C-alpha positions as CSV (number, residue, x, y, z in Angstrom):
1,M,-124.1,116.4,51.8
2,T,-127.3,118.4,51.8
3,G,-125.7,121.3,50.1
4,E,-124.5,119.1,47.2
5,V,-128.0,117.6,46.7
6,R,-129.6,121.0,46.9
7,A,-127.2,122.4,44.3
8,L,-128.0,119.6,42.0
9,V,-131.7,119.9,42.3
10,E,-131.6,123.7,41.8
11,A,-129.4,123.3,38.7
12,I,-131.9,120.7,37.2
13,R,-134.9,123.0,38.0
14,A,-133.1,126.0,36.4
15,G,-132.0,124.0,33.3
16,K,-128.3,124.7,34.1
17,P,-125.3,122.4,34.4
18,S,-124.8,120.9,37.8
19,P,-122.0,122.4,39.9
20,V,-121.5,119.0,41.3
21,P,-120.5,116.1,39.1
22,F,-123.3,113.5,38.8
23,E,-121.1,110.7,40.1
24,Q,-120.3,112.7,43.3
25,A,-124.0,113.6,43.8
26,A,-125.0,109.9,43.3
27,H,-122.4,108.8,45.8
28,T,-123.6,111.3,48.4
29,V,-127.2,110.0,48.1
30,A,-126.0,106.4,48.4
31,V,-124.1,107.3,51.6
32,G,-127.2,108.9,53.1
33,R,-129.4,106.0,52.2
34,A,-126.9,103.5,53.6
35,A,-126.8,105.5,56.8
36,Y,-130.6,105.4,57.2
37,R,-130.5,101.6,56.4
38,S,-127.8,101.1,59.0
39,I,-129.9,102.8,61.6
40,E,-132.9,100.7,60.7
41,L,-131.0,97.5,60.9
42,G,-128.8,98.5,63.9
43,A,-125.8,97.3,62.0
44,P,-123.3,98.4,59.4
45,V,-124.3,98.1,55.8
46,D,-122.2,98.0,52.6
47,L,-122.5,100.7,49.9
């Protein structure tokens, strides 16, 4: 997960195309955010 986000950020900073499709990167971020939210709530959350 971290590698995909890092690759996307580096591509944006360099003005190059992303090596990871946007939809995949967005899904990766959503999963991470859901994991943190689940920890906060102490319960499963939907994506």
